[in-house]
N, C-alpha and C positions, 0 to 999 in steps of 0.2 A: 757326228758324234755332240755338232752343234744341236743338231736334230732331237737329239736322246736328247740334251740336257732340256731342251726348252721343253720337250713332254715331260721329264722328270718334273719340272719345276711345275706347271700344270696340274698334276698330278696332288705333286703334295699342299700346293695351293686348295686343290677344292676337297680336298677330305683332310683339311687340318681342324672343322668340326665335328665332323663326324666319331657318334660314341658307339664302341664296340657292342658296350652293355646296355645299350637303347638305339639300337639303327635308325629307329623309324621317331624317336622324338624330334619334338619340334614345337614350337611357336607359332600359330597359326592367325592372323589377322583376318578375319572377313567381314566384308564391308557390305552393310546390305541399304541400295538406295529407297525407300520404303515410302516416298511421294514425290511427285514436282512441286515446287513453287513457282515465283512467276520468273524468279531469275536464275534458279537452280535447284534444288532438291534440298530432302532430308534424308540422313543414315542414321543406323544403328551402327555401332562399330563393337566388333566383339573380339577380342584377345585370349584363345585358348592355348592352355598351356597341354600339351600332350605329349610331355616329358615325363616319364613312371617317377621318376623322384628327387626331379632336380625344382625344388621351388622360386619361384621370385618372390624374394625378403624384402622388408621395410629396407629403404624407405621407399621401395615401389620399381613401378615400370616409369620411363619417360619415352612415349611415342612421338615421332616425327617422320616429317615427309616436303617433299619439296611439290607445292602447286603445278601443274602443267600450263595453265593459262594466268588469268590474275582472281582466282577466286579470294574469295573474302569468308572468314565465317561469320554469321548475323549472331548465330546464338548457341550456347551446350547446355546440356544436362547429362548427370552424373561426370561431368571433367571439366577443367580449362585449360589455356593453355598459359602457360609461365608469361608470355609476352602481349601486348597489345598492338605491334607496331605502328606505323605511320597511316594513319585513318584521316587526315586533314583533306583530301576529297570528297571527304563524306560531308552535307552539311547538314544533314536533320537528323534520321537515326544513325548510332554510330556502331558501327560490327565491332562482334567482341574482339575479331583477330585479323589486322589486314595483312600479317606478315608473307613472306611469297614464303617462308620454310618455317612452321608452327612447331611451336613445341608444346604437348599436351600432356597435362597427367592428370593424374584420379584424385578424385576428393576424397577427402577423409571421412571416418566413420561420425554421426552426429550431425551429417550434412542435415540441411531441412527436407521434407519430404517432397515438396514441389521445386526440386533442385535433381532430383533422384528418378533412375530408373531402374528395373530390375539388375541385379550382378555389378550393380557400381560401389562406389564409395568404401572401399577396404582400406583404403590409403597406400594402395597399386598391390597389393600383396594376391600374388598368386599360386596358391599351392600347386602340389603334382596331381597329375593324373591318376595313379595307381593309390597315394596315400588320402586324398581329399579329392573324391571327385566331384563332390556339391561345392567345392569353390575352387577349381581350377579355371575359373574363365572370368572377365572381366569385363561390363560393356559399359559405352555410353553411346549420347548421340548427337547428334551436331548438322548444323543446319548451314547448307553453303549459298551463299550465291554468287554472280559472277559466272558459273559452272556449266551455263547449258541447260535446258528444259527436255531432251529426249535421250535418248540412249545413243542417237550417233554423234550428240554433240557433244556427249560431259565427257571428258577425257580425266585417264586414272592419275593420280600424282605418280610422283617418282620419289627414287632414292627414299625408301623406308629405312629409316632407325629405331633401332627400338636396345636401351639400356634398361636393366631390371636386376638391380639396379645399379649395376657398371654396364665399359663396353664389351660385355663379353658375347652379346648376337652380331650376325652378319644375316639380312635381312634381303632376299630375295624382289626380282619386279611383283609388281603388281599383276594380276593374271585375271581375265574376266571367264569367270566361272558360267554353271549352270544356276539360275536365280532361284534362293532359298523360300522353300515355301512353310508357311506357318499355319497350324493349328489350332482354330480358337478353343477356348477353353473347354465348350460342351465335345468337342469331338466331331459337329455336326458339318462344319464348313472350311477350307480349304482354301489361306490368301497365298500368294509369292512377293517376293520382292519385283520394285521396275529393273533392276538389273543389280549384277554380286562381282565384285571381284578377291580375291583373295591374294595376300602374302604371308610366305612363309620364312620363318629366320630360325637358324639352328646357333648351340650352341659354342662357344670354344672358350678354353679354360685360359687357355693361354691370352687371348685378345681380356678376359675377365680381370686377371691380375699377375704381373712378369713371375712372382712368386709362389712357390707352392705356400697353401692355406691350411694343409693337415699333412700328418705323419703317426708311423706305424712302429711300435716296439714289439717284444714276441719276449718269451720266458716259457718252461717245460719245469714238468714235475720230475724230470729225467736226466736234466741238467742244473749247476747253480750259475750259470749268467745268464744274464738279462740284456737281453741284446735292446739299446736304447735309442731311439729315435738320431740318422746324420748328422753327426753335429753340422747347426749352421744349416738347414735343412730349408727353412722359412726366412734365415737371415741371421745374423749376428749381432750377439752382445757387443755394442760400441756405444756407449755412454761417454764416453772423450769426447769424440768426435761428431756424437749423435745423440745428445742431451735428451733423455723422458723417449727413451726410443723403448725402453722395455720398464716394468715396477718390478723390485723385490718384494716378494708378497708381506715378507718381516718387518718391513720399513713402519717405523710409528706413524708416520703420518699420511698410510696409504690411501684412506677413505676421504681425505681433504686431496690427492694426487685425482682421485676416479671422480669425484663428483666436482671437483672445477673445472674440467676440461668439459662439462656441459650435462646435459641434467635426460636425453636422449640419446640411451649408447651408439642403437641403430643406424643416426647421424653423420655418427663419427668415424673416422679410424680406428682399429683396433688398438686398442691399448694391452697388452700382452705383458705376462708374467715372465721375468729373465731368466731363461731355461740355457740348455747346449744348441737343443733346437729351434727356439726362438718361433713355432709354430704356435697360432692360437688356440687349434684343436688336436689332442694327440689320440690313439686308437691303440687300445693293449691288448694284444692275444695271447690267452695263458691256456697252454695244455694243463687241464687241471690234475684230472686221474686216466688211469687204464684201468677197465676191468675187462673180462674174460668177452662178451661176446657185445661191448660197448663203451668208446672211449669219449672224455666231457672238458667242455672249452670254456673259462671263463671271457668275458670281454669286458672290455672297461673303454667307457669314452669320457674325455675328461677335457675341459675347457678351461684354456690357461687366457683368454682375453676378457678384462674386467669390464670392457663397456658393451658387452656381448650377453643377450639370454635369446638360447635357440628355443620359441615355442612349437614348433613342426620340427623337429630333425629327426633324419634319417641314416641310413648305414649299406651300405649294400657291397655285397663279403662275397668274391667269388674262389669258389674251394671246391676240390671234386668231389668231396665226399655227403654234398647237400643234398646227393638224390638219396641220401641213407638217414637222412635228418629225422629224430624220434621226437625230440621237443625240445622245445624253446621256454625259459622258464618267466622271461619278467619283459618280452618285445612282442610286437607285432610281426607276422614273420607273411609273406608271402614269397614263393618260389618266380625268377625271371628266367625265362627260356629262349633267349636272345638269338641261341642258335635252336632253336625245335624242339629237336628231341634230348638236345645236352643241358640236362635240369645241375647245372653244378651253381650256379648263382641265387643268392636271396639278397631278397628286401626288409629290413626291418626296423620298426619305427616303436617310439613309445606308446605306453599303452595308454590312454585318455584317461588324467585328472593322478597318476599314480607315478612316471614317469618320460611322459612325452614333454619335459619343460627342462632344458640342460640349463642350469643356473650359471649365471660370468667366475671367472675364476674365484677361487676360494676353495673354505670347506666344505663345501655344497655344490660344487662348480663339477659333478660325475654323476655318469648315470652308469648300469651294469645288468648283463644279464649271465647267463650260463645254456651254453645246447650239448644235447646228448647226442653221439651219433651212435650209429648201430656199423659194426665193422663189416668189412665185404671181404672174406679171404681172399679173393682173387685180386683184391686190388691197394688191400689195408697196410701200411706200414709204417714207423715212425721214424724210417730211415731217411736221409735225404733233405729232408724239408719239407716232406708230404704235409704232416702235421698243419702246417702253418699256410694262410692263404695266398695266393698269386696275385690279389687286387683286392681296394679295399675304397670303396667311395663314404665320402662325410658329405651329406647333401650337396651330391652331386658331383663334387671334385673329387679328383684322383687323390686319394693319399700316397706321398711316398715313402715304400718301404725299405726298409734295411739290405744290403748289397746279400748278392744267395752266401757269399762266405761266411757271416757274421751269423747267420743262421743256428740257435743251440743242437747240437749234437749228438748224437749218443753216446753213451762212453765208451762203449766196445765196438760202436765203428770207427772206418778209412776216413770219419769227419776230426776225428782227436789230430789227423797230419794236417789240419788245414793249410790249405797252398793255395795262395790268393792268383786272380789271374795276372794282374800287374807283376807279382814274384818268378811266375814262370816265361812272362815277356822279356823281363831284363834278364833270366839265367839264360836263356836262349841266345839275346844280342849281344852278352858277354860273352859266350860259346863262341856263335859264328864272329866275330870280331876277332 
């Protein structure tokens, strides 16, 4: 029994960062040693976002590690460490950083050109591989001293950490890989790094935040019931014990409350509108129309966070009828096939300069679109919640769905006599007693 328990714990720990809709998604950090110096090397470090729909949003990534020996950072381009550390043992040139465990951040847009390299200086923002492949990487250059000057004497750093921007990523150990090859601009010569190592980091929503960040509500043309997000999904209204935990949208001093907390909302914790669910984002799925050969759905994303504008939002929806999607009216669409031939997952994002910007809470804080599905007579039905999605992600975070027994039901279906699992359980226990 003890062995089974230990194996179960190991399985849980090792798979907690696994994403069923993006099983191969990860952040890969590639470290290329491109030249030797008298006491170390110069390296180009590149952070690749190989996740299909999860961005690294503002305030951006923070990368850390622990040196294996007594290395120092002489200089950097395209990034900087947050602290210099104790460099008192150096009498002449002072290194950029002497800490055993440096923390590195990206430089901001507008950095002077003589401090930049390619793919740097985006404020740490890296977009997802599918939505914006041209901006799915971030790079910086680092000159390391006290490190050794050959492949045999250089030791790989340890204990890599990636905050992007919260502690949502778990990084594995650095591993030596085949040296990277570089092709010159004219395509006539190939050079290669002296040595290369990779670090792979995977995302866990549980590590990123203890409470959910979005929820789903449902409605349909065949039922007057609007199923709201579950109460207290992302927290509970409690301004008595936690003043300022949420803001009433009709308060006469709303502007002063929001602006008084800071100018850049991306760097501040959420300030959400007071709702029953208290989520920063809600996704509403409405079954709108029923035609002879087609059916139509309207999806609305509402931002309840007064401190956040989503400039590169995306939505991932899992529904069995996406294999017969006929038209998406005002979102970009790409099918995701995490299970090879099963086409039931869609990635959706805004059309550039039209609705790719999801404004903060308020009258303009929503975007919406409609989908047209063709009916497959062998599988199509409105019964038993089939018309509603199985799973929805917003910006890579799993949104909380209403309980299945609360879904809108057909007026003539057996769902009109819904009995919850809890009620059944109580009845069985009472009868047994």
